[in-house]
Every structure is written in structure tokens, then in C-alpha cells.
PDB file with SEQRES, HELIX, SHEET and CRYST1 records, atoms N, CA, C and O in Angstrom:
SEQRES   1 A   58  MET LYS LEU LYS GLN ILE ARG ILE GLU GLN SER LEU SER          
SEQRES   2 A   58  ILE ARG ALA LEU SER GLU LEU SER GLY VAL PRO LYS ARG          
SEQRES   3 A   58  THR ILE GLU ASP LEU GLU ALA ARG GLY ASP GLY ARG ALA          
SEQRES   4 A   58  SER THR LEU ILE LYS LEU ALA ASP ALA LEU HIS VAL SER          
SEQRES   5 A   58  LEU ASP GLU LEU CYS ARG                                      
HELIX    1 AA1 LEU A    3  GLU A    9  1                                   7    
HELIX    2 AA2 ILE A   14  SER A   21  1                                   8    
HELIX    3 AA3 LYS A   25  ARG A   34  1                                  10    
HELIX    4 AA4 ALA A   39  LEU A   49  1                                  11    
HELIX    5 AA5 LEU A   53  CYS A   57  1                                   5    
CRYST1    1.000    1.000    1.000  90.00  90.00  90.00 P 1           1          
ATOM      1  N   MET A   1       0.857  -1.198  -0.009  1.00  0.00           N  
ATOM      2  CA  MET A   1       0.017   0.004   0.011  1.00  0.00           C  
ATOM      3  C   MET A   1       0.891   1.248   0.010  1.00  0.00           C  
ATOM      4  O   MET A   1       1.918   1.311   0.684  1.00  0.00           O  
ATOM      5  N   LYS A   2       0.452   2.246  -0.771  1.00  0.00           N  
ATOM      6  CA  LYS A   2       1.233   3.481  -0.950  1.00  0.00           C  
ATOM      7  C   LYS A   2       0.724   4.649  -0.131  1.00  0.00           C  
ATOM      8  O   LYS A   2       1.018   5.801  -0.452  1.00  0.00           O  
ATOM      9  N   LEU A   3      -0.046   4.372   0.939  1.00  0.00           N  
ATOM     10  CA  LEU A   3      -0.735   5.425   1.726  1.00  0.00           C  
ATOM     11  C   LEU A   3       0.312   6.402   2.255  1.00  0.00           C  
ATOM     12  O   LEU A   3       0.167   7.609   2.058  1.00  0.00           O  
ATOM     13  N   LYS A   4       1.368   5.917   2.924  1.00  0.00           N  
ATOM     14  CA  LYS A   4       2.307   6.808   3.533  1.00  0.00           C  
ATOM     15  C   LYS A   4       3.098   7.607   2.445  1.00  0.00           C  
ATOM     16  O   LYS A   4       3.344   8.802   2.608  1.00  0.00           O  
ATOM     17  N   GLN A   5       3.484   6.929   1.351  1.00  0.00           N  
ATOM     18  CA  GLN A   5       4.189   7.596   0.297  1.00  0.00           C  
ATOM     19  C   GLN A   5       3.350   8.768  -0.293  1.00  0.00           C  
ATOM     20  O   GLN A   5       3.848   9.879  -0.475  1.00  0.00           O  
ATOM     21  N   ILE A   6       2.096   8.478  -0.575  1.00  0.00           N  
ATOM     22  CA  ILE A   6       1.250   9.476  -1.168  1.00  0.00           C  
ATOM     23  C   ILE A   6       0.953  10.621  -0.172  1.00  0.00           C  
ATOM     24  O   ILE A   6       0.902  11.789  -0.557  1.00  0.00           O  
ATOM     25  N   ARG A   7       0.760  10.268   1.101  1.00  0.00           N  
ATOM     26  CA  ARG A   7       0.513  11.294   2.109  1.00  0.00           C  
ATOM     27  C   ARG A   7       1.685  12.230   2.217  1.00  0.00           C  
ATOM     28  O   ARG A   7       1.504  13.447   2.266  1.00  0.00           O  
ATOM     29  N   ILE A   8       2.898  11.682   2.254  1.00  0.00           N  
ATOM     30  CA  ILE A   8       4.106  12.506   2.341  1.00  0.00           C  
ATOM     31  C   ILE A   8       4.331  13.351   1.087  1.00  0.00           C  
ATOM     32  O   ILE A   8       4.718  14.517   1.172  1.00  0.00           O  
ATOM     33  N   GLU A   9       4.081  12.745  -0.082  1.00  0.00           N  
ATOM     34  CA  GLU A   9       4.208  13.482  -1.359  1.00  0.00           C  
ATOM     35  C   GLU A   9       3.307  14.761  -1.342  1.00  0.00           C  
ATOM     36  O   GLU A   9       3.637  15.804  -1.907  1.00  0.00           O  
ATOM     37  N   GLN A  10       2.180  14.600  -0.672  1.00  0.00           N  
ATOM     38  CA  GLN A  10       1.198  15.702  -0.634  1.00  0.00           C  
ATOM     39  C   GLN A  10       1.418  16.625   0.542  1.00  0.00           C  
ATOM     40  O   GLN A  10       0.617  17.525   0.795  1.00  0.00           O  
ATOM     41  N   SER A  11       2.537  16.396   1.282  1.00  0.00           N  
ATOM     42  CA  SER A  11       2.890  17.196   2.450  1.00  0.00           C  
ATOM     43  C   SER A  11       1.787  17.233   3.484  1.00  0.00           C  
ATOM     44  O   SER A  11       1.498  18.285   4.053  1.00  0.00           O  
ATOM     45  N   LEU A  12       1.174  16.098   3.730  1.00  0.00           N  
ATOM     46  CA  LEU A  12       0.133  15.976   4.739  1.00  0.00           C  
ATOM     47  C   LEU A  12       0.640  15.203   5.921  1.00  0.00           C  
ATOM     48  O   LEU A  12       1.301  14.176   5.764  1.00  0.00           O  
ATOM     49  N   SER A  13       0.328  15.700   7.139  1.00  0.00           N  
ATOM     50  CA  SER A  13       0.590  14.943   8.304  1.00  0.00           C  
ATOM     51  C   SER A  13      -0.548  13.927   8.519  1.00  0.00           C  
ATOM     52  O   SER A  13      -1.600  14.011   7.885  1.00  0.00           O  
ATOM     53  N   ILE A  14      -0.317  12.996   9.402  1.00  0.00           N  
ATOM     54  CA  ILE A  14      -1.381  12.016   9.727  1.00  0.00           C  
ATOM     55  C   ILE A  14      -2.621  12.776  10.251  1.00  0.00           C  
ATOM     56  O   ILE A  14      -3.757  12.464   9.895  1.00  0.00           O  
ATOM     57  N   ARG A  15      -2.364  13.769  11.095  1.00  0.00           N  
ATOM     58  CA  ARG A  15      -3.442  14.535  11.652  1.00  0.00           C  
ATOM     59  C   ARG A  15      -4.268  15.225  10.551  1.00  0.00           C  
ATOM     60  O   ARG A  15      -5.498  15.176  10.549  1.00  0.00           O  
ATOM     61  N   ALA A  16      -3.548  15.870   9.614  1.00  0.00           N  
ATOM     62  CA  ALA A  16      -4.221  16.567   8.544  1.00  0.00           C  
ATOM     63  C   ALA A  16      -5.062  15.629   7.694  1.00  0.00           C  
ATOM     64  O   ALA A  16      -6.200  15.938   7.340  1.00  0.00           O  
ATOM     65  N   LEU A  17      -4.479  14.471   7.371  1.00  0.00           N  
ATOM     66  CA  LEU A  17      -5.240  13.493   6.552  1.00  0.00           C  
ATOM     67  C   LEU A  17      -6.427  12.970   7.355  1.00  0.00           C  
ATOM     68  O   LEU A  17      -7.485  12.708   6.782  1.00  0.00           O  
ATOM     69  N   SER A  18      -6.279  12.817   8.635  1.00  0.00           N  
ATOM     70  CA  SER A  18      -7.387  12.361   9.467  1.00  0.00           C  
ATOM     71  C   SER A  18      -8.529  13.345   9.378  1.00  0.00           C  
ATOM     72  O   SER A  18      -9.684  12.942   9.238  1.00  0.00           O  
ATOM     73  N   GLU A  19      -8.226  14.646   9.459  1.00  0.00           N  
ATOM     74  CA  GLU A  19      -9.203  15.696   9.440  1.00  0.00           C  
ATOM     75  C   GLU A  19      -9.859  15.800   8.027  1.00  0.00           C  
ATOM     76  O   GLU A  19     -11.050  16.094   7.925  1.00  0.00           O  
ATOM     77  N   LEU A  20      -9.106  15.566   6.983  1.00  0.00           N  
ATOM     78  CA  LEU A  20      -9.685  15.620   5.601  1.00  0.00           C  
ATOM     79  C   LEU A  20     -10.588  14.456   5.323  1.00  0.00           C  
ATOM     80  O   LEU A  20     -11.621  14.598   4.669  1.00  0.00           O  
ATOM     81  N   SER A  21     -10.197  13.286   5.827  1.00  0.00           N  
ATOM     82  CA  SER A  21     -10.884  12.026   5.477  1.00  0.00           C  
ATOM     83  C   SER A  21     -11.955  11.601   6.492  1.00  0.00           C  
ATOM     84  O   SER A  21     -12.867  10.845   6.158  1.00  0.00           O  
ATOM     85  N   GLY A  22     -11.840  12.079   7.693  1.00  0.00           N  
ATOM     86  CA  GLY A  22     -12.761  11.613   8.734  1.00  0.00           C  
ATOM     87  C   GLY A  22     -12.331  10.195   9.310  1.00  0.00           C  
ATOM     88  O   GLY A  22     -13.088   9.552  10.037  1.00  0.00           O  
ATOM     89  N   VAL A  23     -11.124   9.767   8.955  1.00  0.00           N  
ATOM     90  CA  VAL A  23     -10.610   8.504   9.461  1.00  0.00           C  
ATOM     91  C   VAL A  23      -9.734   8.821  10.717  1.00  0.00           C  
ATOM     92  O   VAL A  23      -8.889   9.715  10.659  1.00  0.00           O  
ATOM     93  N   PRO A  24      -9.922   8.135  11.778  1.00  0.00           N  
ATOM     94  CA  PRO A  24      -9.125   8.377  12.989  1.00  0.00           C  
ATOM     95  C   PRO A  24      -7.605   8.241  12.728  1.00  0.00           C  
ATOM     96  O   PRO A  24      -7.153   7.419  11.931  1.00  0.00           O  
ATOM     97  N   LYS A  25      -6.856   9.086  13.442  1.00  0.00           N  
ATOM     98  CA  LYS A  25      -5.363   9.040  13.303  1.00  0.00           C  
ATOM     99  C   LYS A  25      -4.819   7.674  13.584  1.00  0.00           C  
ATOM    100  O   LYS A  25      -3.938   7.219  12.855  1.00  0.00           O  
ATOM    101  N   ARG A  26      -5.296   6.985  14.608  1.00  0.00           N  
ATOM    102  CA  ARG A  26      -4.787   5.697  14.954  1.00  0.00           C  
ATOM    103  C   ARG A  26      -5.013   4.662  13.794  1.00  0.00           C  
ATOM    104  O   ARG A  26      -4.164   3.811  13.530  1.00  0.00           O  
ATOM    105  N   THR A  27      -6.167   4.774  13.136  1.00  0.00           N  
ATOM    106  CA  THR A  27      -6.446   3.875  12.001  1.00  0.00           C  
ATOM    107  C   THR A  27      -5.518   4.171  10.880  1.00  0.00           C  
ATOM    108  O   THR A  27      -5.105   3.227  10.208  1.00  0.00           O  
ATOM    109  N   ILE A  28      -5.150   5.379  10.612  1.00  0.00           N  
ATOM    110  CA  ILE A  28      -4.195   5.717   9.526  1.00  0.00           C  
ATOM    111  C   ILE A  28      -2.826   5.196   9.930  1.00  0.00           C  
ATOM    112  O   ILE A  28      -2.120   4.636   9.092  1.00  0.00           O  
ATOM    113  N   GLU A  29      -2.432   5.358  11.174  1.00  0.00           N  
ATOM    114  CA  GLU A  29      -1.126   4.826  11.601  1.00  0.00           C  
ATOM    115  C   GLU A  29      -1.076   3.285  11.431  1.00  0.00           C  
ATOM    116  O   GLU A  29      -0.078   2.732  10.967  1.00  0.00           O  
ATOM    117  N   ASP A  30      -2.159   2.625  11.811  1.00  0.00           N  
ATOM    118  CA  ASP A  30      -2.197   1.150  11.654  1.00  0.00           C  
ATOM    119  C   ASP A  30      -2.171   0.746  10.177  1.00  0.00           C  
ATOM    120  O   ASP A  30      -1.489  -0.213   9.817  1.00  0.00           O  
ATOM    121  N   LEU A  31      -2.889   1.449   9.334  1.00  0.00           N  
ATOM    122  CA  LEU A  31      -2.814   1.160   7.915  1.00  0.00           C  
ATOM    123  C   LEU A  31      -1.428   1.315   7.318  1.00  0.00           C  
ATOM    124  O   LEU A  31      -0.957   0.504   6.521  1.00  0.00           O  
ATOM    125  N   GLU A  32      -0.802   2.404   7.747  1.00  0.00           N  
ATOM    126  CA  GLU A  32       0.589   2.584   7.206  1.00  0.00           C  
ATOM    127  C   GLU A  32       1.585   1.537   7.692  1.00  0.00           C  
ATOM    128  O   GLU A  32       2.567   1.233   7.014  1.00  0.00           O  
ATOM    129  N   ALA A  33       1.320   0.995   8.869  1.00  0.00           N  
ATOM    130  CA  ALA A  33       2.182  -0.031   9.406  1.00  0.00           C  
ATOM    131  C   ALA A  33       1.875  -1.422   8.872  1.00  0.00           C  
ATOM    132  O   ALA A  33       2.781  -2.202   8.577  1.00  0.00           O  
ATOM    133  N   ARG A  34       0.546  -1.731   8.748  1.00  0.00           N  
ATOM    134  CA  ARG A  34       0.173  -3.095   8.381  1.00  0.00           C  
ATOM    135  C   ARG A  34      -0.171  -3.243   6.878  1.00  0.00           C  
ATOM    136  O   ARG A  34       0.011  -4.297   6.268  1.00  0.00           O  
ATOM    137  N   GLY A  35      -0.660  -2.162   6.342  1.00  0.00           N  
ATOM    138  CA  GLY A  35      -0.989  -2.167   4.884  1.00  0.00           C  
ATOM    139  C   GLY A  35      -2.295  -2.803   4.489  1.00  0.00           C  
ATOM    140  O   GLY A  35      -2.522  -3.056   3.306  1.00  0.00           O  
ATOM    141  N   ASP A  36      -3.188  -3.078   5.475  1.00  0.00           N  
ATOM    142  CA  ASP A  36      -4.463  -3.607   5.095  1.00  0.00           C  
ATOM    143  C   ASP A  36      -5.559  -2.922   5.918  1.00  0.00           C  
ATOM    144  O   ASP A  36      -5.314  -2.439   7.024  1.00  0.00           O  
ATOM    145  N   GLY A  37      -6.758  -2.890   5.363  1.00  0.00           N  
ATOM    146  CA  GLY A  37      -7.858  -2.268   6.062  1.00  0.00           C  
ATOM    147  C   GLY A  37      -9.155  -2.479   5.364  1.00  0.00           C  
ATOM    148  O   GLY A  37      -9.188  -3.132   4.321  1.00  0.00           O  
ATOM    149  N   ARG A  38     -10.254  -1.943   5.903  1.00  0.00           N  
ATOM    150  CA  ARG A  38     -11.555  -2.064   5.357  1.00  0.00           C  
ATOM    151  C   ARG A  38     -11.636  -1.205   4.043  1.00  0.00           C  
ATOM    152  O   ARG A  38     -11.044  -0.132   3.927  1.00  0.00           O  
ATOM    153  N   ALA A  39     -12.380  -1.741   3.108  1.00  0.00           N  
ATOM    154  CA  ALA A  39     -12.551  -1.024   1.852  1.00  0.00           C  
ATOM    155  C   ALA A  39     -13.167   0.318   2.028  1.00  0.00           C  
ATOM    156  O   ALA A  39     -12.755   1.270   1.365  1.00  0.00           O  
ATOM    157  N   SER A  40     -14.163   0.445   2.914  1.00  0.00           N  
ATOM    158  CA  SER A  40     -14.764   1.743   3.166  1.00  0.00           C  
ATOM    159  C   SER A  40     -13.793   2.777   3.695  1.00  0.00           C  
ATOM    160  O   SER A  40     -13.880   3.952   3.339  1.00  0.00           O  
ATOM    161  N   THR A  41     -12.877   2.358   4.535  1.00  0.00           N  
ATOM    162  CA  THR A  41     -11.870   3.256   5.056  1.00  0.00           C  
ATOM    163  C   THR A  41     -10.886   3.657   3.967  1.00  0.00           C  
ATOM    164  O   THR A  41     -10.503   4.823   3.885  1.00  0.00           O  
ATOM    165  N   LEU A  42     -10.472   2.714   3.130  1.00  0.00           N  
ATOM    166  CA  LEU A  42      -9.543   3.037   2.075  1.00  0.00           C  
ATOM    167  C   LEU A  42     -10.164   3.973   1.041  1.00  0.00           C  
ATOM    168  O   LEU A  42      -9.471   4.825   0.486  1.00  0.00           O  
ATOM    169  N   ILE A  43     -11.462   3.823   0.778  1.00  0.00           N  
ATOM    170  CA  ILE A  43     -12.145   4.712  -0.133  1.00  0.00           C  
ATOM    171  C   ILE A  43     -12.113   6.135   0.414  1.00  0.00           C  
ATOM    172  O   ILE A  43     -11.842   7.083  -0.323  1.00  0.00           O  
ATOM    173  N   LYS A  44     -12.384   6.278   1.676  1.00  0.00           N  
ATOM    174  CA  LYS A  44     -12.363   7.633   2.319  1.00  0.00           C  
ATOM    175  C   LYS A  44     -10.985   8.258   2.170  1.00  0.00           C  
ATOM    176  O   LYS A  44     -10.870   9.444   1.859  1.00  0.00           O  
ATOM    177  N   LEU A  45      -9.958   7.482   2.387  1.00  0.00           N  
ATOM    178  CA  LEU A  45      -8.587   7.999   2.274  1.00  0.00           C  
ATOM    179  C   LEU A  45      -8.245   8.350   0.834  1.00  0.00           C  
ATOM    180  O   LEU A  45      -7.672   9.409   0.581  1.00  0.00           O  
ATOM    181  N   ALA A  46      -8.585   7.483  -0.114  1.00  0.00           N  
ATOM    182  CA  ALA A  46      -8.314   7.737  -1.510  1.00  0.00           C  
ATOM    183  C   ALA A  46      -9.028   9.026  -1.948  1.00  0.00           C  
ATOM    184  O   ALA A  46      -8.439   9.851  -2.646  1.00  0.00           O  
ATOM    185  N   ASP A  47     -10.243   9.193  -1.557  1.00  0.00           N  
ATOM    186  CA  ASP A  47     -11.001  10.393  -1.888  1.00  0.00           C  
ATOM    187  C   ASP A  47     -10.317  11.652  -1.323  1.00  0.00           C  
ATOM    188  O   ASP A  47     -10.197  12.669  -2.006  1.00  0.00           O  
ATOM    189  N   ALA A  48      -9.876  11.556  -0.066  1.00  0.00           N  
ATOM    190  CA  ALA A  48      -9.244  12.756   0.580  1.00  0.00           C  
ATOM    191  C   ALA A  48      -7.935  13.055  -0.097  1.00  0.00           C  
ATOM    192  O   ALA A  48      -7.521  14.210  -0.190  1.00  0.00           O  
ATOM    193  N   LEU A  49      -7.267  11.990  -0.582  1.00  0.00           N  
ATOM    194  CA  LEU A  49      -5.933  12.221  -1.195  1.00  0.00           C  
ATOM    195  C   LEU A  49      -6.068  12.500  -2.760  1.00  0.00           C  
ATOM    196  O   LEU A  49      -5.074  12.755  -3.441  1.00  0.00           O  
ATOM    197  N   HIS A  50      -7.301  12.440  -3.268  1.00  0.00           N  
ATOM    198  CA  HIS A  50      -7.578  12.655  -4.703  1.00  0.00           C  
ATOM    199  C   HIS A  50      -6.805  11.661  -5.577  1.00  0.00           C  
ATOM    200  O   HIS A  50      -6.228  12.029  -6.600  1.00  0.00           O  
ATOM    201  N   VAL A  51      -6.808  10.439  -5.165  1.00  0.00           N  
ATOM    202  CA  VAL A  51      -6.181   9.310  -5.923  1.00  0.00           C  
ATOM    203  C   VAL A  51      -7.207   8.190  -6.092  1.00  0.00           C  
ATOM    204  O   VAL A  51      -8.192   8.160  -5.353  1.00  0.00           O  
ATOM    205  N   SER A  52      -7.019   7.305  -7.002  1.00  0.00           N  
ATOM    206  CA  SER A  52      -7.887   6.164  -7.157  1.00  0.00           C  
ATOM    207  C   SER A  52      -7.581   5.174  -6.060  1.00  0.00           C  
ATOM    208  O   SER A  52      -6.492   5.174  -5.486  1.00  0.00           O  
ATOM    209  N   LEU A  53      -8.562   4.326  -5.772  1.00  0.00           N  
ATOM    210  CA  LEU A  53      -8.408   3.248  -4.798  1.00  0.00           C  
ATOM    211  C   LEU A  53      -7.276   2.303  -5.308  1.00  0.00           C  
ATOM    212  O   LEU A  53      -6.476   1.806  -4.516  1.00  0.00           O  
ATOM    213  N   ASP A  54      -7.230   2.076  -6.600  1.00  0.00           N  
ATOM    214  CA  ASP A  54      -6.202   1.196  -7.180  1.00  0.00           C  
ATOM    215  C   ASP A  54      -4.757   1.792  -6.909  1.00  0.00           C  
ATOM    216  O   ASP A  54      -3.833   1.090  -6.500  1.00  0.00           O  
ATOM    217  N   GLU A  55      -4.647   3.074  -7.158  1.00  0.00           N  
ATOM    218  CA  GLU A  55      -3.340   3.741  -6.926  1.00  0.00           C  
ATOM    219  C   GLU A  55      -2.939   3.659  -5.455  1.00  0.00           C  
ATOM    220  O   GLU A  55      -1.778   3.412  -5.129  1.00  0.00           O  
ATOM    221  N   LEU A  56      -3.886   3.864  -4.603  1.00  0.00           N  
ATOM    222  CA  LEU A  56      -3.569   3.838  -3.151  1.00  0.00           C  
ATOM    223  C   LEU A  56      -3.155   2.395  -2.667  1.00  0.00           C  
ATOM    224  O   LEU A  56      -2.325   2.251  -1.769  1.00  0.00           O  
ATOM    225  N   CYS A  57      -3.717   1.418  -3.248  1.00  0.00           N  
ATOM    226  CA  CYS A  57      -3.521   0.041  -2.808  1.00  0.00           C  
ATOM    227  C   CYS A  57      -2.386  -0.671  -3.524  1.00  0.00           C  
ATOM    228  O   CYS A  57      -2.136  -1.833  -3.204  1.00  0.00           O  
ATOM    229  N   ARG A  58      -1.698  -0.077  -4.448  1.00  0.00           N  
ATOM    230  CA  ARG A  58      -0.586  -0.692  -5.173  1.00  0.00           C  
ATOM    231  C   ARG A  58       0.525  -1.051  -4.298  1.00  0.00           C  
ATOM    232  O   ARG A  58       1.534  -1.578  -4.766  1.00  0.00           O  
TER     233      ARG A  58                                                      
END                                                                             
């Protein structure tokens, strides 16, 4: 999963991404560490980052 890479490329902190997406900070931290999560959560993050779900999950 490219969540952390995309987040950093867009100069977003975990807190900022959390506020944009409505996904809790802890969930984002867990996703960046483990690389797996619920589809509904990943869709929220992809939307907030303006990337496709496919791009986020590569």
C-alpha cells in the first residue's frame, strides 16, 4: 500500500489526513504499518488524497 508515500508527497501529516478524510489518526497509523484495512476506510482516504483506490493500494 502506498498510503504513507502518497501522504508524504502531498505534504500531509497524519493529523491533517485524518481531518480531511474523517478517518481516525490511529487507524491511519495502523494502515501505514500493516497495509491492510476495510474497503470503506480506504475509499475515504483515496477520496481525501484525490487518488484512485487502485493507486492507493498498489
